[in-house]
Backbone bond lengths (Angstrom), bond angles and torsions (degrees), N, CA, C in turn:
res aa  C-N    CA-C-N  psi(-1)  N-CA   C-N-CA  omega(-1)  CA-C   N-CA-C  phi
1 M - - - 1.434 - - 1.519 109.60 -
2 T 1.312 116.11 133.61 1.461 122.44 -179.60 1.525 110.39 -81.83
3 A 1.340 116.28 128.66 1.452 121.32 175.07 1.530 108.57 -79.45
4 R 1.337 116.73 130.80 1.442 121.64 178.87 1.513 108.92 -105.21
5 I 1.338 116.87 118.49 1.467 121.51 -175.88 1.521 110.15 -118.93
6 P 1.342 118.08 116.13 1.454 121.15 173.19 1.538 109.16 -83.87
7 V 1.315 117.21 136.92 1.465 121.07 179.17 1.530 107.79 -124.71
8 T 1.336 117.32 117.08 1.445 119.54 176.54 1.534 107.78 -90.72
9 G 1.299 117.51 142.77 1.456 121.22 -179.12 1.518 111.82 77.55
10 G 1.327 118.32 22.48 1.461 122.09 -175.00 1.499 115.72 -74.56
11 A 1.328 118.70 -8.72 1.465 120.94 179.68 1.533 111.71 -92.27
12 G 1.331 117.04 -6.64 1.464 120.67 178.20 1.529 111.67 -85.97
13 F 1.301 116.29 -176.27 1.446 123.14 -175.78 1.518 112.77 -62.67
14 I 1.313 117.63 -53.61 1.473 121.42 -178.11 1.506 111.60 -73.57
15 G 1.336 117.43 -42.56 1.439 120.23 -179.79 1.528 113.24 -63.84
16 S 1.327 117.91 -39.23 1.458 120.70 178.66 1.517 110.84 -66.81
17 H 1.318 118.42 -35.22 1.453 121.05 175.55 1.499 111.93 -65.43
18 Y 1.343 116.76 -39.73 1.437 122.99 177.94 1.562 110.63 -63.16
19 V 1.327 115.23 -42.47 1.488 119.95 179.52 1.522 109.69 -65.47
20 R 1.340 117.39 -45.33 1.468 119.99 178.77 1.532 111.71 -62.23
21 T 1.314 117.46 -35.36 1.461 120.66 177.43 1.546 110.56 -67.55
22 L 1.319 116.96 -41.50 1.473 120.08 179.08 1.521 110.16 -63.31
23 L 1.340 118.25 -39.97 1.432 121.66 -174.12 1.539 113.88 -91.93
24 G 1.341 116.79 -5.30 1.458 120.47 -178.54 1.517 113.26 -80.56
25 P 1.305 117.24 179.49 1.478 121.59 -177.54 1.518 114.32 -64.90
26 Q 1.333 118.00 -23.73 1.464 120.51 179.29 1.534 112.62 -90.55
27 G 1.330 116.54 -6.49 1.467 120.52 -179.47 1.512 111.69 -79.34
28 P 1.317 114.96 176.70 1.455 119.03 178.75 1.549 111.67 -67.59
29 R 1.308 115.17 154.33 1.477 119.91 179.28 1.526 108.26 -85.25
30 D 1.327 115.46 160.35 1.465 122.35 176.66 1.525 112.47 51.61
31 V 1.323 116.24 59.98 1.452 121.26 178.79 1.523 109.36 -125.87
32 S 1.326 115.61 141.92 1.440 123.62 174.91 1.529 107.95 -120.36
33 V 1.334 116.70 124.66 1.461 121.42 -177.03 1.528 110.16 -111.63
34 T 1.309 116.52 131.18 1.460 123.94 173.42 1.525 107.54 -114.94
35 V 1.333 115.64 121.51 1.468 120.73 -179.39 1.527 108.19 -97.62
36 L 1.327 114.46 127.37 1.454 122.46 175.53 1.510 108.70 -115.55
37 D 1.337 116.43 116.12 1.455 120.38 -176.69 1.516 109.09 -160.66
38 Q 1.295 115.16 159.67 1.470 121.53 173.00 1.522 107.36 -109.44
39 P 1.333 117.02 109.13 1.474 118.68 -177.66 1.531 109.64 -65.72
40 T 1.316 114.79 125.92 1.462 122.12 175.90 1.516 107.11 -134.11
41 Y 1.321 117.31 -163.15 1.446 119.88 177.19 1.542 112.37 -58.95
42 A 1.314 117.53 -26.36 1.469 121.38 -176.97 1.521 114.85 -94.75
43 G 1.327 116.66 -12.86 1.449 119.59 -178.20 1.523 112.00 -131.86
44 K 1.309 115.76 134.23 1.461 120.74 179.47 1.511 109.85 -132.74
45 H 1.333 116.05 140.59 1.458 119.39 -178.51 1.515 111.60 -62.39
46 R 1.328 116.78 -35.01 1.468 118.97 -177.51 1.513 112.95 -67.70
47 Q 1.354 117.94 -17.15 1.459 120.02 177.01 1.516 111.05 -68.36
48 S 1.311 117.99 -23.11 1.442 122.36 -174.92 1.526 111.58 -71.53
49 G 1.317 118.04 -10.72 1.442 119.57 176.78 1.535 113.97 96.08
50 R 1.324 113.86 -169.10 1.464 119.03 -175.67 1.522 111.34 -61.10
51 G 1.311 114.99 146.27 1.430 120.25 177.64 1.547 113.91 82.13
52 A 1.327 116.95 1.54 1.440 118.97 -179.89 1.532 109.71 -76.71
53 R 1.315 115.13 139.06 1.460 118.91 177.11 1.498 108.91 -138.46
54 A 1.307 115.16 149.63 1.474 121.42 -179.35 1.481 110.43 -80.22
């Protein structure tokens, strides 16, 4: 069963690092991450890494 994890603030510096850690090789297996954020000067969708979409 895939764990579904919502992350608020995932387009910012700390949130994007957290998302990359969850989805990286050292993170848990079978995980689906949904990022909820409002992109502003401090947050960008492309910071979230590969597979990020607006």
